[in-house]
N, C-alpha and C positions, 0 to 999 in steps of 0.2 A: 330298140336297145335299152339296156338298163345300166346307169352308171354305177360303178363300185369304187372302192378305195384305190388310191394311187393313180388316178386318171385312166384306169382300164375301163373299156366299155365292152360289153358282150356283144357278139354278133349273132344273128340268127343261125341255129345249127343247120349245117348243110347236110341234111339227112341222106345217109347211105352212100355219100361220095368218097372217092379216094383222094389222098393228097397229103400235104404237111399241115400239121395243126399246131397252134399254141393254145394250150388249155390252162386255165387258172382257177383258183378258189377264193381270190380276193385277198389272200394273205401277202401278196407281194411276190410270190414265187409262181412260176409258170413252167409247164413242161412243153418242150419242143420235140415233136415226134412225127411219125407218118403212119397212116392207116389205109388199108384198102377199103374199110367201111367205118367212117368217122362216128356214126351212131353207135355201132357196136363196140368200138374202141372207148368211147366216152363211157358207155355203161360198164365196161370192164374196170376202167380206171376208178370209177365212182365207187365200185364195191369195196375198194381198199382205202377210201378217203372219207373221213367223217364230215367234211364240209362239201357243200354243193359245188361241183365242177361245171365249168361252162367254157365254150369255145370263145377264145379272145380274138383269134385270127385263123383263117383257113385259106390255104393256097391250093385250090383244086387242081388236080393233075400233076402236081409236083411229086417228086420221088426221093430217092436215097441221095442224090447229089445235092438237092436243094436243102434237105434236112441237115446233111453233113456241112454244108456251107454255113447255115445258121448256127450250128453247134461251135464251129471254129470262130465265126464272127463274134459270138457272145461268150466265148470260152472264159474270159475273166470274170463273168457274172455267173458261172456255173457253181451251183450249190452242191448237188449230189446227182449222179447219173445224168438223166436228161432234164433235171429240174434246174432252172435259172432264176436269178433275181430279175424281176421285170424292169424293163426300161421302155420308155416311149418309142425309142428307135425300132422296137420289135414291131410296131404298128405300121411302120412305112418302108422299112428296108426291103430291097428286092434282091433275093438270092442271086449271086453272080455279079452283082454291080460293084 
């Protein structure tokens, strides 16, 4: 794992797996979303971002309900769309708890 700003630590990319992700670029903003193939999704997002994107957290097997729960949980930190201001709680919170 490589440390970056704001206490965020990258996790090894879970190649090809489906689930809910938190992806960031070290700017303090992260995207919370879901993908059937995290590798392909990361590549797609990277094409539209000048900074290197990396997986901050990955919840394998999680789906729409877990993604929605995270969006609601962190709604006050929403910047735009599925992009949120990062908080350490994102690293430990369990959807549905």
